[in-house]
C-alpha positions, 0 to 999 in steps of 0.5 A: 454543466460542462460539455463532456469532451471538455471535461474528459480532455481536462481530466486526461490532461491533469492525470486525474483519470488514473485510479485515484479518481477525478477531481473536477470542481462542481456542485457535488456528484449527487447534484450532478447525478440528479441533473444528468438523470433529469436530462436523460429522462427528457432527452433520452440516453446518449453516450455522452450523458451516460458517460458523464453520469458514470464519472460521478458514480465513480467519484462516489465509489458506486461502481455497480451504477457506473458499470451499468451506465458505461456498458449502455454507453458502449451501445452508442459508441463501442470504441470510445476511449473515454468510455472504455477508460471509465469502464476499466476504472469502474471494473477495477474498483469493483474488484473485477481485475481481469475485466478492467485490464482487458477493457483498458487494453481495448481503450489503448487500441482505440485512443488517439496518441497523446493525453488520451492514450497516455491516461489509459496507459496509466489506468492499466499501469495502476491495474498491473501495479495492483497485480504486483506486475511492477515491471509491466506497470513501469513500462506503461508509466514510461510510455504514458509520460513520454506521450504526455509529460505534463502530468505530475502525478504520473512521475510519482507513480513511476517513482514508486514502481522504480523504488519497488524494483530497486532502480535507484538511478533511474528513479532520481533521473526520472524525478529530476526530469519530472520536476523540470517538466512540471515544477511540482513541489510534490515531485521535488519532494519525491526527488529529494527522497530518491536522493536519500534512498540512492545514497546522495544524502549530501545533495539532498541535505542542501535542499532540505536545509534550504526548505527548513529555513522558509517552511512554516510546517517543518515535520516532513522536512525534519523527517527527511533530514533525520534520514540523511543524518541516520545515514551519516551515523549522526544518531543524536541529531537524527533523534532530535529531528524526529522528536521535533517532527513528532511534536509538530505532527501530534499537535496538528493531528490533535486539532480534529479529523486525522489526516492520512498524510499526517498519519503516514508521516508520523508512522515514518517518524515512529519507525525511524525511532524504532517504535514499531508498534506505534508506526504500524498503528499509524500506517494502518490508520492512514490506509483505513482513511484512504492513503493507498500509497504502495510504500505504506502497504510494503512497510506493513507487509514487512512488519507482518513478515517480521511478526510471523518469523518471530512467532515461528521462532518462538514456536520452534523454541518452545517445541525444542524445550519440550523435547529437551525436557522429555529427554532429561526426564528420569526413568522409573527404576525397577522396584525390589521384589518382596517375597510372596508371603502367601507361598506355602512354607516347606515342612521341616522334619520332625525331631521327635520320635513317632509314638506309633513306631516301636 
């Protein structure tokens, strides 16, 4: 069992106290919960023990249990930044967005400068991002990174926000800084994506070609090169890259359980090939399997918007056709009136002499 202060410090330092959830090596959350419950029964409740158990509940996505433990923990340490951080996460996972936001704000006020406060800013950043307040979320991400620049994951979060806001130059610069600070391959890959999106394809291409020479698994880099080639109007070469990427991804996905990251990559390849329905299916499957990246949600939103517009256009077209058909429909012509045969005929004068007259 790890001391709680050591555990919390480690989590904050690696950035895993953001809403994606902590990743601490132990025997499994269920086993940890059993041990902590036994200790609480033997030793009595304390802020540290309740907090440790709540962290495990959050790992299992059992927000109600986590909230219960954390609210009780606050009775012991009302201004604990660590407790408030986990409580904010638990509220958020339970769909209580306002409570999550308010709790994160309280935590920031009481947190020490550095990794502790930075981690709380990233918790609030994720809440703001979910509320689509991207500008304020970006402000929190900037401040968090300034206080604690070693967390690679935070550069990826900030990059997604900058992409959402169309801040291409800032995105490239921020990821370049992030790679220099962390040396993370994920950050470098995101930086190359930012170069492509920012019109710096030639710079990106040199990096991509270098990676393709050494990479055993090439699909991600092939998709990136295809994007550059599409931007350069090299459609045939781009198509060849995408088909090669699809062949590799299909082979890897056929081995067993579908990986949400591979599904997202295959969705990109399909979309770039113009296979929208296949791309949509893969993006939806990736989200169902836990990939909550903002760009996937955005692509699905764009697809839905296009489908809605298409349906509306078809509806309008059908409505206009009905109006046109009605306008040219022949009117009933008046029928010729026939004489009424039942009308009494006019008597003609009789030419014969009246026998009764002389």
